[in-house]
N, C-alpha and C positions, 0 to 999 in steps of 0.2 A: 182631803180631810175636812169634814163638815164644820167642825168647831175647834179650830186649832187652839184658840186661847184657853178653852176649857181643858184641853189636854195639858197645856203648859201649867195650869193651876194644879192639876192632878199630880204633876211631877215636882212641884215646888217643895213639898215636904221631903220627897226622896232626895232632891238636891241638897237641901239644908242638912238633913241627917247624915248624908254621905260625907259632905265636906267637913262637918264637925267630927265625925268618926275618924276621917283621914287626918284632921288636925291633931286629934288626941294621939294617934299613932306617931305622927311626926314629932310631937312634943315629947313623947316617951323616948324617942331615939335621939333627941336633941342633946347636944353637949355630952355625947357618949363617944367611945372610940368606934369609928365606922370605916369600912372598906371604901376607898375612893379611887377613882381613875379619871382619865381625860377622854372625853368624847370629841371626835372631830379634831379641830386644830387646837382649841384651848378651852373647851367647855367642860367644867368639872361636873362629875356625877357621883353619887354615892349609893350605897345599899338602901339608905333611907328613901331616896328618890324612887327607887324601883318598888320598895315595899308599899309606899303610899300610892304609887300609880296602880299597883296590883289591886289594892283594896278598892280604890275608886272604880277601876274597870270592872271588878267583880260585881259590885253593888249596882252600878248603872247599867251595865250590859245585861245583867240577869233580868232587870226590870224592863228594859227596852231593847230587846235583841235585834229589832228591825232598824234601829237608829245607826247612823254612821259614827265613827270613832276617830278622833285625831288627838294624839297626845305627844308631848315632847319625848316621853320615855317609852313609847310603844313603836313597834315596827309599822312603817307606813303602809296604809291600805287605801289605795285610790278608789275603791268601791264607795268610799264615803261621798264622793262627788255625785253619785247617783242617788243618794238618800235625801229625802225631804227634810229630815232633821238629823243633826250631827252634834255629838258632844265634843267640846274642845277643852283640853285639860292640860294644865301645868301642875304636876303633883307637888313640886316645891319650886316656886318662883323666887329666885334669889339664892341659889344653891351656894354661891360663894359666901354670902352672909351667914347662911345656915352652918356651913362648915367652919366659919370663923367664930362661931358661937355668939353671933350678934342676933338681935331680936327682929330685924327688919326683913323677914322673909314671909312668904304667904303661900296659900293653896288657892288656885284659880281654876274655876270650872264654869263653862257657859254652854247653853244649848242654843244652837244656831239653826235658823230656818231661812231658806232663800238668801243666804249670805249675810244675814243680819242676826245678832243675838236676841233671844226672846226671854231667856232666864239666865241669871248670873249670880255667882257667889264668889267672893274673895275673902279669905279668912287668914288673919295673922294670929296664930295661936299664942305666940310668946307674949303678945300685948293684948290679947283677947279683943280683937277688932273683927267683927263679922259684918261685911257689907253684903247686901242682897238687893236684887232688883228683878222685877218682872215687867215685860213690855207694857207700857200704859199705866203702871201702878206705882211709880215713884221708886225712890231708893231709901233703904234703911241702913243704919249702922247700929248694931246690937238692938234692933227692934224699934229704934226711934227714927223718924223721918229726917233726912238731911237734904240740904240744898247747897249749890255752889255759891261762892261769894258774888255779890252783885256789883254792877258798875263796869266802866271800861277804862278807868284810870290805871296807869302803870306806876304812878308815884306811890311808894310804900308797898308795892305789890310783892308778894312772896312767890318766887319763881324757882322751879326745880328743873334740872336737866343738864346736858353737857355744857361745860363752861364756854365753849366756842360759840354756842347758840345763845345762851343766856346773856353773854357779854354784849351781844349786838343790841339787846333791848335797852341798854343804858342810853342809847341815842334818842329814845322816845319816852323814857321814864327816869327821873333823876333819883328817886329814892328806892330803887329796886333792892330787895333783900334776897340774896341767894340762899335757898334752903339747903341744909346739909343733905348729902347724898343718901338716897334710900336704896337698899340693896335689891329689893323687889320692884321691878318696873310696874307690875300690876298695882302694888300698894302705893307707889308714887302717884299713879294716875287716879286711884280711888280717893286720895286725899284732896284732889280737886272737888270731888263730890261732896265732901263734908266741909269745904271752905277753909281747910287748914293751909292749902296752897292755892294761889290765884291763877298761876299759869304753869303748865308742865310740858316739857318737851321729851321726846324719845329719839335717840339717835337712830341712824339707819340699821337695818338688819334685825329688827325685832320680828317676832313671829306671831301667828294667830294665837298660840297658847299663852303668850304674854299679854295679849290685848283684848281678846274677845269679851271676857267677863267685865273688864274695866270699862270697855266701850259702852256697854249698856248701863252700867252703874253711873257713869258720868252723864250720859244723856238723860236718864230718868231723874237725875238730880237737877236738871235744868241747864246742863252744860253741853258743850260740843267737843268731840274728839275726832280729828280728821288728819289727813296728810297736811303737811305744812302749807300747801297751796289751797287748802280748803276742800279738797276732794274727799268724799266719804270713804270709810274703810269698808271693804267687802271681804268676808271670811269664807273659809272652806273652798277656796279655789285650788287649782293644781299647784300654784306657787303660793306658799303660805308666808313669805317674807314681805316686809313693808319698809318704806323709806322713812324720812324724817316726819315726825308726828307732833301734833299740837293738841293740848287739851286745856280748856278754860271755860268760864261762864260765857254765854253767847256774845255779850257785848265786847268783852275783852278778846275773845276768840276772833271776832270780826276785825277788830283793830289790829291785832297781831298779824293776821293773814294779809291784810292790806299792806302792812309795813313790809313784810317779806316779799309781797308781789312787786312792790316798788324798789326794794333793796334786796335782790336775790343773794342767797348765801354763796352761790357759786357762779 
């Protein structure tokens, strides 16, 4: 591909329009009576998840039929591994919150090239928060540029994630404030990008569709999102699950990684 970044720019409007349209559909079905069932062991899914997924897939695949496709609500197609570019989609991230009629759910879509996201959008329709990033161009929230919180102090830091991990940070920060749970993992991570949260963790067994868009959004806002040992995330592999994750501004990220290297969780 001679000018990949130009192609990403060409598809920025497609991504934004598609995610906004998907958000409108999800919002239309929100707080209505929906058919629901359990997928796998304990993962809830509803007819809204499938309707939103179908809309996104129709829009994006019609415009980019040569791209790979990976979605939480689509049948697995390993031919995506052979594609130079792949869409990674979570039609409703935080389905439990959505079905509980809470506002903290989102739509998460990323375009991935060579294992790394190059375009990303995370939209929380119920609170009208639209995060967007393109590689090398920064992150916006509702059109305004955002940045992660600065510094490396953990005193008075706002931290989100599983209690077992967050609790360990009290050993290096006396004034840590535990942020209330956010139903959408993508939305939790995006709030690192706009500085509302200083440090965010994700427990094990998250997936590409939970993370790919938020990864670019955090990085383009001046932060880092990695495995808890500092290893970068790689997307569109055969195995799309990930272990314990950390997101923060670069200075705090470095400090927390060093702490857990010296004080392993397990």
